[in-house]
N, C-alpha and C positions, 0 to 999 in steps of 0.2 A: 106676781106669779110665785107659786109654791114649788119647791124642788123636792122630788121624791126619788128615792132609790129602792129598787126591788131586787132582792138577792135570793135566788132559789136555783138549785141544780136540776129541777124538773122543768124542762122547757115549756111543756104544755101548761103547767100551773103558772109559770112566769108570764106567759102570754095572756092567761086568764085574768091575772091581777092587773096587767096593763090594760086589757079591754075594759075591766071594771072601772079603772080610773078614767079612761076615755069616755065611757058612758056617763059617769058621774059629772065629768066636765061638760058634756053636752047638755045634761039636765039642769045643772046649776049655773052654767056659764063661768065657773071658776077656771082659772088657767093654771096648768101644771107643766113642769118640765120633768119628764120621767126618764131615768137611766136604769137599765136592767143589767144585772150581773148574774152569771151562771154558777158562781161559787163564791164562798166567803173570801178566799184569797184574792179574788179580783178587786174587790172594793177595799180590802185591808192593805194590800201591797203598796198602794200610793194614795192613802186616804187623805182627802181634803175636806175640811169642815164646812161644806157648802149646802148641806141638805137640811130640810125642815123635818122630814119624816123618812125613816128607813123601815121597810117591811123586810124582815129577815127570817129566812128558814132556819130551823135549828139543826136538822139532820142533813148535812151535806158531805160530799165525799172527801174533798181535800181539806177544807177548813170549816169546822162546824160553827153554828150560829153563836154559841156562847163564846168561843174563842175570838170570833170576829167582833162581837160586841165589846169584849174586854179591850181589844186593840182600839176600837173606835173611841171608847171612853177616855183613852189616854189623850186624845186630841180634841174631843168634842163632848162637853158635859151637857149641852143643851138640846141636841138633836133628839127627836122623839123616836124611840125604837119600839116597833111592834113585832113580836115574834110570831112566826107561822109554824105550826107543828101538827103532826098527826096524833100526838099523845099529850093530853092535858098536863100530866105530871111533870113533863119537861119544862113547861112554861113557868112553873113555880120558881125555877132557878133564875128566871129572868130578873127577879128582884135584886140580885147581887150586882147586876149591871144597870140598874135603874130603868128596866124596860117598863113602858107605860101600860101595855096590854098585850094580849095575844089573840090570834085567830086560829081556830081549829079547821083543818082541811077536811072535806072540801069547803070552800068559803062561798056561801050564797051571796048574791049581789045585795040583797036587802041588808043583811048583817054588815057587809063591807061598807055600804053607803052610809049607814047609821054611824058606824065608827069613824069614818072619814069626816062626816059632819062635825062630830064632837072634837076631832083633832084640829079641824080648821078654826072652830070657835076658840079653842085653847090658844092657837097660834095668833089669832087676830087680837085676842085680849092681852097677850104678852108681847109688848113691843120688843123688837129685836135689839136689845141693848148689849152688844158684844163687839169685841175687837178681834180681827183676824191678825195673828202675829206670825211672821215667818220664823221657822226654826230650822235646825240643821236638816231634818228629814222631811220637811214639808211645811204645813201650816197647823196652828192650833187656834181654836176659838175660845176666847176668854170672856166670861160674863162680867160686864163692867161692875156690877155690884160686889163682885169678889175681889176687885182690885183695892188694895189698902193704900198704896201710894206709888208714885213713880220717882225714881232716884236718878239724877244725872251724874255720871261718873266717867271721866276720860272719853268724851265724845260718844258714849253709849248711854242708852236709857235702860234702866233695870226696872221691870214691872214686878212689884211685890204683890202677890195675891195671898189669899188665905191658905193656899196649899203649897205653892212653890213660887220661884222667881224666874222671870224670862228676860233675856237680854235682847235689845232691839236697837238697830242702827237707824236713828232718826234724831231730830232736834227736840229740845224741850218745848219750843214754841209750837212745833207741828203737833206733838201729842197733846199739848195743852189745848190747842184749837179743837182737836178731835173729841176731847173729853169735857169741853166747856159746858155743854148742856146737861151734864150729869153731876154737877156740883163738885167739881174738883177745883182746888185753889192752892196756890203756892204759899208756903210758910217761909220759904227762903229761895234762893236761886237754884238750889239743888233738889228740892222736894216739892212735888205736886201731890196733894193729899186728897183722898176721898173724904169729904166732910161727914159722910154717913158712917164712917168707920172710926171716928174720933171718940175716945172714951174719957178724955180729960185734958185739962190744961194745968200745968204747974210752972209757975214763974215764966221763964222764956222757953218752955218746952211743951210740945203737944204729944199726947200719948195716943198711939194708934195700935191698939191691941198689944202685941209684945214689943213694940218699938217705941222709943222715946226720941223725938226729932226736935232739933232746935228751931225756934222761930227767930228770924232775923229782926233786928230793931227797925229797919226801914219798912218792913212788910207787916209788922205786928198789928198796927191799927187796922189796916184793910183786911187782914186775915181774920181778926176777931170780929169785925163787922160782918164779913161773909159768913162766918160760923154762926153768929147770932141770928142773922137773917135766915139761914138754912134751918136752924133749930125752931125758929118761930113758925116757919111754913110747915115743918114736919109735924107739928102738934095738931 
């Protein structure tokens, strides 16, 4: 089931988009969970990264679509954002928040259904490789490929990504189990490394972008074997 949010302060248009989704579901037998919001502040105030697609009006009274999208992108880099607007020139600004496309009002069903078909194809091709991480103000969705390594420090796990770091209350074993299928491997008791992000090995150290991490003597053989196997499969 795909989760869709529709955000528009025009109640008539909001119902129209919802009806289009229901019609598409009846025709294709695809299942959707649709949540409607009547203004940008409603989805932004307690945003949770649970959606696959967000249809987002640009011109709203309390919080416009651009500001709403900027807030959403702080917590969710992967959700597909489609802007809805009366004026095409506003949609160009959508590139700054990585909006995938835009719809011009009024939206005929055929154009909507063709776009939704393309979006579902995109979602089905892209396996959902992400972790939901609890943070102080809610949840953040992290794409696994952007995780460099996990560091264990004083009963906390620090998830180091390409952009920033997140602190998580869990055990190394639990997060290792969650990431096992994505080619993460421990180089010592404190570091669980994304093998895809390794740029080099020097003596007893592994280089992961800007970090140099020590490989423990007991784990070195298995770690190098895992890395060699991964590199061989990646070719």
